[in-house]
C-alpha positions as CSV (number, residue, x, y, z in Angstrom):
1,V,7.0,-7.1,10.8
2,L,8.0,-8.7,7.5
3,S,11.2,-10.5,6.5
4,E,13.0,-9.2,3.4
5,D,11.5,-12.0,1.3
6,E,8.1,-11.4,2.8
7,F,8.4,-7.6,2.1
8,H,9.3,-8.0,-1.5
9,D,6.8,-10.7,-2.1
10,A,4.0,-8.4,-0.8
11,L,5.3,-5.8,-3.2
12,S,6.8,-7.6,-6.1
13,G,4.7,-10.7,-6.0
14,S,1.1,-10.0,-5.5
15,Y,1.4,-6.3,-6.1
16,I,3.8,-6.3,-9.1
17,S,2.2,-9.1,-11.2
18,N,-1.2,-7.5,-10.7
19,V,0.1,-3.9,-11.7
20,Y,1.1,-5.5,-15.0
21,F,-2.4,-6.6,-15.3
22,L,-3.8,-3.2,-14.2
23,S,-1.9,-1.3,-16.8
24,K,-3.6,-3.2,-19.6
25,R,-7.2,-2.5,-18.3
26,M,-9.6,0.0,-19.7
27,Y,-10.2,3.2,-17.8
28,V,-13.6,2.5,-16.6
29,F,-12.4,-0.5,-14.6
30,S,-9.3,1.0,-13.2
31,I,-10.3,2.0,-9.7
32,Q,-12.0,-1.3,-8.8
33,C,-9.0,-3.2,-10.1
34,V,-6.5,-1.0,-8.1
35,A,-8.6,-1.6,-5.0
36,A,-8.4,-5.4,-5.6
37,F,-4.7,-4.9,-6.4
38,A,-4.3,-3.3,-3.0
39,V,-6.0,-6.2,-1.2
40,S,-4.0,-8.8,-3.1
41,A,-0.8,-7.5,-1.6
42,V,-2.2,-8.0,1.9
43,A,-3.0,-11.6,1.2
44,S,0.6,-12.5,0.9
45,Q,1.1,-12.0,4.5
46,W,-1.4,-14.7,5.5
47,E,0.0,-17.4,7.8
48,R,3.5,-15.8,7.7
49,T,4.4,-15.6,11.3
50,G,8.2,-16.6,11.3
51,K,10.7,-14.3,12.8
52,P,12.3,-12.3,10.0
53,F,16.0,-11.2,9.4
54,N,15.9,-7.4,10.1
55,P,17.0,-5.4,7.1
56,L,20.2,-3.6,7.8
57,L,20.6,0.2,7.1
58,G,21.6,0.6,3.5
59,E,20.6,-2.9,2.5
60,T,19.2,-3.1,-1.0
61,Y,17.3,-5.6,-3.2
62,E,16.7,-5.5,-6.9
63,L,14.4,-7.6,-9.0
64,V,14.4,-7.5,-12.8
65,R,11.8,-9.7,-14.6
66,D,11.9,-9.3,-18.4
67,D,9.1,-11.9,-18.6
68,L,6.6,-9.9,-16.6
69,G,7.9,-6.6,-17.8
70,F,9.1,-4.8,-14.8
71,R,12.1,-4.0,-12.6
72,L,12.2,-3.0,-8.8
73,I,14.7,-1.5,-6.4
74,S,14.3,-1.2,-2.7
75,E,16.5,0.2,0.1
76,Q,16.3,0.2,3.9
77,V,16.5,4.0,4.3
78,S,16.0,4.2,8.1
79,H,16.8,1.9,11.0
80,H,15.2,3.8,13.9
81,P,12.5,3.9,12.9
82,P,12.6,1.0,10.4
83,V,11.7,2.2,6.9
84,S,11.9,0.4,3.6
85,A,11.4,2.3,0.4
86,F,10.8,0.8,-3.0
87,H,10.5,1.9,-6.7
88,A,9.1,-0.3,-9.4
89,E,8.4,0.5,-13.2
90,G,7.3,-1.2,-16.1
91,L,9.8,-1.9,-18.9
92,Q,7.5,-0.6,-21.4
93,K,6.9,2.6,-19.3
94,D,3.4,1.6,-18.7
95,F,3.4,1.9,-14.9
96,V,5.3,3.3,-12.0
97,F,4.8,1.9,-8.5
98,H,6.5,3.3,-5.5
99,G,6.2,3.9,-1.7
100,S,7.6,3.0,1.6
101,I,6.8,0.5,4.4
102,Y,7.0,2.1,7.8
103,P,5.3,0.0,10.5
104,K,4.6,1.9,13.7
105,L,4.5,-1.0,16.4
106,K,2.4,-1.3,19.6
107,F,2.6,-4.1,21.9
108,W,-0.5,-5.2,23.7
109,G,0.6,-8.0,26.0
110,K,-0.4,-11.0,24.1
111,S,-0.4,-9.3,20.5
112,V,1.8,-6.8,18.5
113,E,0.1,-4.4,16.2
114,A,1.8,-2.7,13.1
115,E,0.1,0.4,12.0
116,P,1.4,1.3,8.6
117,K,2.6,5.0,7.9
118,G,4.0,4.6,4.4
119,I,2.3,5.9,1.3
120,I,1.7,3.6,-1.6
121,T,1.4,5.2,-5.2
122,L,0.6,3.7,-8.6
123,E,0.9,5.7,-11.8
124,L,-0.6,4.7,-15.1
125,P,1.1,7.0,-17.5
126,K,-0.9,5.9,-20.6
127,H,-4.2,6.8,-18.9
128,N,-2.6,9.7,-17.1
129,E,-3.9,8.4,-13.8
130,A,-2.3,8.2,-10.3
131,Y,-3.7,6.4,-7.2
132,T,-2.5,6.6,-3.6
133,W,-3.3,4.6,-0.5
134,T,-2.1,3.1,2.7
135,N,-2.1,-0.5,4.1
136,P,-4.5,-1.6,6.8
137,T,-3.2,-2.4,10.2
138,C,-1.7,-5.8,10.8
139,C,-1.9,-7.5,14.1
140,V,0.0,-10.7,15.2
141,H,-1.9,-12.5,18.2
142,N,-0.5,-15.0,20.6
143,I,3.0,-13.8,20.6
144,I,3.6,-15.2,24.2
145,V,1.9,-18.5,24.1
146,G,-0.5,-20.4,21.7
147,Q,-0.6,-20.5,17.9
148,L,0.3,-17.4,16.1
149,W,-2.2,-15.9,13.8
150,I,-2.5,-12.7,11.7
151,E,-5.4,-10.2,11.7
152,Q,-5.8,-7.2,9.3
153,Y,-8.2,-4.5,10.2
154,G,-8.9,-0.7,9.5
155,S,-9.9,1.5,6.7
156,V,-8.0,1.8,3.3
157,E,-8.9,4.8,1.0
158,V,-7.8,4.4,-2.6
159,I,-8.0,7.7,-4.4
160,N,-7.9,8.5,-8.2
161,H,-6.2,11.9,-8.3
162,R,-7.2,12.6,-11.9
163,T,-11.0,11.8,-11.7
164,G,-11.6,12.3,-8.0
165,E,-13.0,8.8,-7.7
166,K,-12.5,7.2,-4.4
167,C,-12.6,3.7,-3.0
168,C,-13.3,3.1,0.6
169,L,-12.4,-0.3,2.0
170,S,-13.0,-1.7,5.6
171,F,-10.9,-4.6,6.8
172,K,-13.1,-6.1,9.4
173,P,-11.7,-7.1,12.8
174,C,-12.2,-10.7,13.8
175,G,-14.8,-10.0,16.5
176,L,-15.8,-12.0,19.5
177,F,-16.8,-15.0,17.7
178,G,-14.8,-14.7,14.6
179,K,-17.6,-14.1,12.1
180,E,-15.8,-11.2,10.4
181,L,-12.4,-12.8,10.2
182,H,-10.7,-11.9,7.0
183,K,-13.7,-10.0,5.6
184,V,-13.4,-6.9,3.5
185,E,-16.3,-4.6,2.4
186,G,-16.2,-1.1,0.7
187,Y,-17.6,1.1,-1.9
188,I,-16.7,3.3,-4.9
189,L,-17.6,6.9,-5.0
190,D,-17.5,8.9,-8.3
191,K,-16.3,12.5,-8.2
192,S,-19.8,13.7,-7.2
193,K,-19.7,11.3,-4.2
194,K,-22.4,9.1,-5.6
195,K,-22.0,5.4,-4.7
196,V,-21.5,3.4,-7.9
197,Y,-20.3,0.1,-6.8
198,N,-20.0,-2.1,-3.6
199,L,-16.9,-4.5,-3.1
200,Y,-16.8,-7.4,-0.8
201,G,-14.7,-10.6,-0.2
202,K,-12.0,-11.9,2.0
203,W,-8.3,-10.6,2.0
204,T,-7.2,-14.2,2.2
205,E,-9.3,-15.5,-0.7
206,C,-11.1,-13.2,-3.3
207,M,-12.8,-9.8,-4.0
208,Y,-16.0,-9.2,-5.8
209,I,-17.8,-6.2,-7.1
210,V,-21.7,-5.6,-7.4
211,D,-24.0,-2.7,-7.8
212,P,-25.1,-1.0,-4.6
213,A,-28.9,-1.8,-5.0
214,T,-28.3,-5.5,-5.2
215,F,-25.7,-5.3,-2.3
216,E,-28.2,-3.6,0.1
217,T,-30.9,-5.9,-1.0
218,H,-28.8,-8.9,-0.1
219,R,-27.7,-7.4,3.2
220,K,-31.3,-6.7,4.2
221,N,-32.4,-10.3,3.2
222,D,-29.4,-11.7,5.0
223,K,-30.2,-9.8,8.1
224,K,-33.9,-10.9,7.9
225,A,-32.8,-14.6,7.4
226,S,-30.6,-14.5,10.4
227,E,-33.5,-13.1,12.5
228,D,-36.0,-15.7,11.3
229,K,-34.2,-19.1,11.2
230,K,-37.5,-20.8,10.5
231,S,-37.9,-19.1,7.1
232,S,-38.3,-21.5,4.2
233,K,-35.2,-22.4,2.1
234,Q,-35.3,-21.5,-1.6
235,S,-34.8,-24.1,-4.2
236,S,-31.2,-25.0,-5.2
237,D,-31.7,-23.8,-8.7
238,S,-33.1,-20.3,-7.9
239,E,-31.1,-17.5,-9.2
240,E,-31.3,-15.7,-5.8
241,T,-29.7,-18.5,-3.8
242,P,-26.3,-17.4,-2.5
243,Q,-23.4,-19.7,-3.5
244,L,-20.6,-20.6,-1.3
245,D,-17.2,-19.6,-2.5
246,G,-14.0,-20.7,-0.9
247,D,-14.2,-20.5,2.9
248,S,-18.0,-20.0,3.3
249,L,-18.1,-16.6,1.5
250,E,-21.5,-16.0,0.1
251,V,-21.3,-14.7,-3.4
252,I,-24.2,-12.3,-4.1
253,P,-26.0,-13.0,-7.5
254,G,-24.9,-10.7,-10.3
255,S,-21.4,-10.0,-8.6
256,Q,-18.2,-9.9,-10.8
257,L,-14.9,-11.6,-9.5
258,L,-12.2,-9.0,-9.4
259,W,-9.4,-11.1,-7.9
260,R,-8.7,-14.5,-6.5
261,I,-5.7,-15.7,-4.6
262,A,-3.4,-18.0,-6.4
263,P,-2.8,-21.3,-4.6
264,R,0.5,-21.7,-2.7
265,P,2.8,-24.6,-3.5
266,V,2.3,-28.0,-1.7
267,N,5.7,-27.3,0.2
268,S,4.8,-23.8,1.2
269,A,4.3,-24.8,5.0
270,Q,8.0,-26.1,5.0
271,M,9.1,-22.9,3.3
272,Y,7.8,-20.2,5.7
273,N,4.5,-20.1,3.9
274,F,6.2,-18.5,0.9
275,T,4.4,-18.3,-2.6
276,T,6.4,-19.8,-5.4
277,F,7.4,-16.2,-6.4
278,A,8.8,-15.6,-2.9
279,M,10.9,-18.8,-3.0
280,Q,12.7,-17.6,-6.1
281,L,13.5,-14.1,-4.7
282,N,16.9,-15.0,-3.1
283,E,18.3,-17.2,-5.9
284,L,21.8,-16.1,-6.8
285,D,23.3,-17.1,-10.1
286,K,26.5,-15.7,-11.8
287,E,24.7,-13.6,-14.2
288,I,22.9,-11.7,-11.3
289,E,26.0,-11.7,-8.9
290,V,28.2,-9.8,-11.5
291,V,25.8,-6.8,-11.7
292,I,24.1,-6.4,-8.3
293,P,25.8,-4.1,-5.6
294,K,27.5,-5.4,-2.6
295,T,24.6,-4.2,-0.5
296,D,22.0,-6.4,-2.0
297,S,20.1,-8.9,0.2
298,R,21.2,-12.0,-1.7
299,L,24.8,-11.2,-0.6
300,R,23.9,-11.2,3.2
301,P,26.1,-13.9,4.8
302,D,23.6,-14.9,7.6
303,I,20.9,-15.5,5.0
304,Q,23.2,-17.4,2.7
305,A,24.3,-19.6,5.7
306,M,20.7,-20.3,6.5
307,E,19.8,-21.2,3.1
308,N,22.7,-23.8,3.1
309,G,21.4,-25.3,6.2
310,D,24.1,-24.0,8.5
311,I,22.1,-22.6,11.4
312,D,24.9,-22.1,13.8
313,L,26.9,-20.1,11.2
314,A,23.7,-18.1,10.3
315,S,23.2,-17.1,14.0
316,E,26.9,-16.1,14.3
317,E,26.8,-14.0,11.3
318,K,23.5,-12.4,12.1
319,K,25.0,-11.2,15.6
320,R,28.1,-10.0,13.8
321,L,26.2,-8.1,11.3
322,E,24.0,-6.4,14.0
323,E,27.1,-5.6,16.1
324,K,28.8,-4.1,13.1
325,Q,25.7,-1.9,12.4
326,R,25.5,-0.6,16.0
327,A,29.4,0.2,15.9
328,A,29.0,2.2,12.6
329,R,26.1,4.0,14.1
330,K,28.2,4.9,17.2
331,N,31.2,6.1,15.1
332,R,28.8,8.3,13.1
333,S,27.4,9.8,16.2
334,K,30.9,10.7,17.5
335,S,31.9,12.5,14.2
336,D,28.5,14.0,13.7
337,D,28.6,12.3,10.3
338,E,24.9,11.6,9.1
339,W,23.9,8.5,7.1
340,K,23.2,9.3,3.6
341,M,20.7,7.4,1.5
342,R,22.0,6.3,-1.8
343,W,18.8,5.7,-3.9
344,F,16.1,7.5,-2.2
345,H,15.3,10.8,-0.7
346,Q,12.6,12.4,1.3
347,G,10.1,14.8,-0.3
348,P,6.4,15.5,-0.9
349,N,4.3,13.0,-2.5
350,P,3.6,14.3,-6.1
351,H,-0.1,13.7,-5.8
352,N,-1.1,14.3,-2.4
353,G,1.7,16.4,-1.0
354,S,2.4,14.0,2.1
355,Q,5.9,13.4,3.2
356,D,7.2,10.4,1.2
357,W,10.4,8.5,0.1
358,L,11.0,9.2,-3.6
359,F,13.4,7.4,-6.0
360,S,16.6,9.5,-6.8
361,N,17.4,7.7,-9.9
362,G,20.9,6.4,-10.8
363,Y,20.6,3.0,-9.5
364,W,20.3,1.4,-12.9
365,D,23.4,3.2,-14.2
366,R,25.2,0.4,-12.2
367,D,27.8,2.7,-10.7
368,Y,28.2,1.2,-7.2
369,S,31.7,2.4,-6.3
370,Q,30.7,4.6,-3.5
371,L,28.5,2.1,-1.5
372,P,29.3,1.3,2.2
373,D,30.6,-2.0,3.4
374,I,27.5,-3.2,5.5
375,Y,28.2,-6.9,5.4
C-alpha cells in the first residue's frame, strides 16, 4: 500500500539514517535502539494516503549516499503477490540491512488492512549481532467515503540472535474513543526472560525507555487517578508530575528519549506528505542517469510525466506500462518461460531460517546488459 517513493522513504529514510546511528552505538544500548529504529520506519507512513504507482515486475531502485555512508538496491521480485525486496549496506561495512515488503491485503468494506509478511533483518558485523522482526499491520480507514486515515496495530518482536535478548512491542489499536491512537508500548527481556526495560511512546512522535518498576508504579498511579478524579493535584515543580510531550503523551519521570520524529517540511502537505528525504529520491541528474540500469524507477515515463505536471500523459503512460506488463506475462505463460529475478533470490533467512528474499550480489558490478525492457 506504499508508493515507490514511500516504500524507499520508509526503508532508506527513517530506517537507513537511523541504521547509521545504530552501528555507532555501544552494545549495551543496541536492542532498545533497534526497537526505536523499527518504530521510526512506521512513522514515515503517517498521513500518506495517496494512491501509489504500482511497481512493475523487475523494476529496480538504487540509492547511494556517500554523505550518509550507505548504498541500497531494491527490486520488485513478484507481481502476484506483490513483493519488493531490498538490500542496504554501510560503505564502511558497519551494517547490512535487508528484507522484503509483502503486504497481504484484506478488505473490510470501509477499510483495507495490509498485514506484512516480509522479514526485516539488521546485521551489525562489528558487534557480531543480528536482529530480525516484522512490521505491524497497517490499516487505511474510510476508503469509500470520509477522510482517509492510517492506523498501525499488532505485535512486533525484535530478536537479538546473538544474545537471546528480545523486545516485544505492541502497537495499540485506536479503540472506540481513540484514546490509544498511535500508542506503542513494550518491554525488553534478557536471555533469562527477565524484564529489564519498558518502552512506550507514539509511532507518530517519539519513543521512551524506562525501568520496569517505575513504569508499573506510574501505570498504577495513572489508573488510580482516573478512577478518583477528585484527587488533589501535585504542585507543578514536583519531580513526580508527568510532563506533556508532543500530542499529550505523558513522559514518565526518569525516562530516556530513544527517538523523536523529525518535522516534515512546510510544503509536505502539497507533496504527498513526503519528508524532505522522500522528495529527493526521484531526482535524476546526468551523473546518476549514466550509471543506473534501464529498470530504475527514476526512468519510468509515467512518473516522469507526472513530475513534469503532464497528468494526461502520465495517465496514458501508466495504462501503457500496465498493458505491456500483462502482455509480457501472457506471452511467458504460453511459452512456459518463467520470470527470473535479477538481483534477489529466495532462500532461508540466515538467522531464523524463515523463507526470505536474499541479495544475489552482482548489481554493483554495473553490468546491466541482460535486463528486460519493462518500460
